[in-house]
N, C-alpha and C positions, 0 to 999 in steps of 0.2 A: 455536524458531533456536537454541538454544544447543546440542541436544542432538542437529542432522543436521551428522555431521562432514563433510558432501557441501557444496562450497563454493558452488556453482551452487545449488544449493538452497534456502540462509543465506542468499542478493542474492535468490534470486527471490519467498521470505517478509517479505524487509525490505522491499522495496520495497512490495510488498502491504502493508502492515501499517505502513509507517514512511510513502507517499505517497498510502495508501488509491486503491492500485488496483483492477480488480479482475482476476479471474486473464486472465481473454483479452487484457485493458489488458498487462501487465505480458510476456505471449507474443510481442505483438506489440511492443514495443520497440529500436526500435533502434542501436545506436553512439551516435550523432548528438542523442540525444533526455534521452540526458543532458547536464547542463550543469553542473559545479564550481564553476562563477565568481557561478552566480548559483543556486547548489544549487533549481535545478528540475528536476521532469522535464519533460518535451514525450509528451501525449497528441493521438498522430494519430487521427483516423478510430476517432474513440472508439464510446459508444453515439447514435443518430439526430446518426451522421458528423459529430461535431463533433471539433473541435478543444479541446485546454483545456491551459491547465501546474497541476500542483501543488511542493506542494516534496518536496528530494531531504535527508533523515536522515545529518547529520552520522554516526552512525555505519551509516548505508545506505552513507555512500561511500566510507567508511574497507572497508568488505564488499566493496561493486564495486572499489574499485581492488585487493585482491589478486583478486578474479576476474577477472579484464583482466589483472593481472600472469599470473599463472596459468595459464589460454584463450589467450589474442590475440597475449600476447608475441613468443612464439618462428613467428608465422604473419604474414604481412599478411591487409591486411585494413580496407577501406574502410569511413567513417564511417554511409555508408548504409547497413552489413550487418546484422544482427539482431544481439541482444546474448545472444544463449537462442538459438545456433543450434540445429537439431534432424534428427531421426535421417538424415532424406533432405537433399542435397544442394539451396542457395538457400531452405528451409523453416526459417520457425518451431520450436520449442518447441510442444507442443501442450497445449491448454489441457486434455487427459480426462492429459495425462502430468503437469502439475502438480496436477491434481487429486488422479492417485493417489496423488502421491510424501508429501503428506499426509495421505491416509487410509492408510495404510502405516505413518506417521511416528504420526499417532494412535492405531491400534491397538496397537503396542507401544508405546507410554505409556499405551495403557490409561484411555485423557479421555477424554471422552463424543461419545461418536457421533455428537450433534448438529451436535459443531466442523466445523464443512469454510473453506476455504481463501476462502469470504465468509464469511466471522466474525471472518480479519482482518481486513475492511474496514468492517464495524460498526466492533472494536473502537477500527482510528482514528476516525472520528469519535467515540465515545462517549467515549471520554480528551481527543481536541483538543477536548470541550464541557467536559467537566473541567474541563482547561486552563485553561479561558475562553477559546476562539477563541471569534470571533462565527456561528452559523449559515449564514450567511450566504455567510462564508467559505467556510465546512466544506462548505457546497452549492453552490459553486465547484472546489473542492479535488474535488472525487468528482464533479463532470458530472454531477448533477442538473439539472435542466429548473425541475423544480417545488422549492420549499424544502418543500410536507410528506413530499415520497417523502424527505429529508434528514432530514424531521422523525420521522420513524417508526424510524431508526436512531438518534433517541440518548436513548435510556432514560436515566431519572433513577434515578439512584446515593445510595447513601447523601456520595459523597464530591463530588456534583454541587449536595448543597441543606444544604452543607456551607459556613459563612460566608456562608448563602441572610441576613436578617435581616427578622421578619416584617412586615409595615406597622402591627401592634400598638406593638410597637416604634417603630417611625422616631416614627409620633406620640405615646409617652409621652417619647419625648428631650427635648419643650420645655419 
């Protein structure tokens, strides 16, 4: 995120990673979906036609405020307007555009060609687990119906194993 100079792109990536959004969900955000008071992002008509809330990070809000000031302060807007308007009037930015932006950035930085915008969502889930967030909360933030889907995102890492006490050690404490 720090290597892109484009503020709009930076905000999009911050919301995908910082809030665990799907690319299609971030593309369809409206201004009113962001609540800085409760630090939540509302996701309407997500996969399976559900609605949910996820978190808004402090860093994401800072970048979002800069973006909003740069893109919206000089013109009139309504709270129902797209947060990321597309090239066509009354349309949001396309999913393919967001995916293409990340691919160009990935290639420019010579990163693993398997990295995609969805990788940021996986990282959100994995890092939340490493930080001790209950998998059920992660499931809710990601909008998964089934916990098994969420658990597929959560890879065991060395960091997540740190601090796990062996049952043998627990038995020897007595």
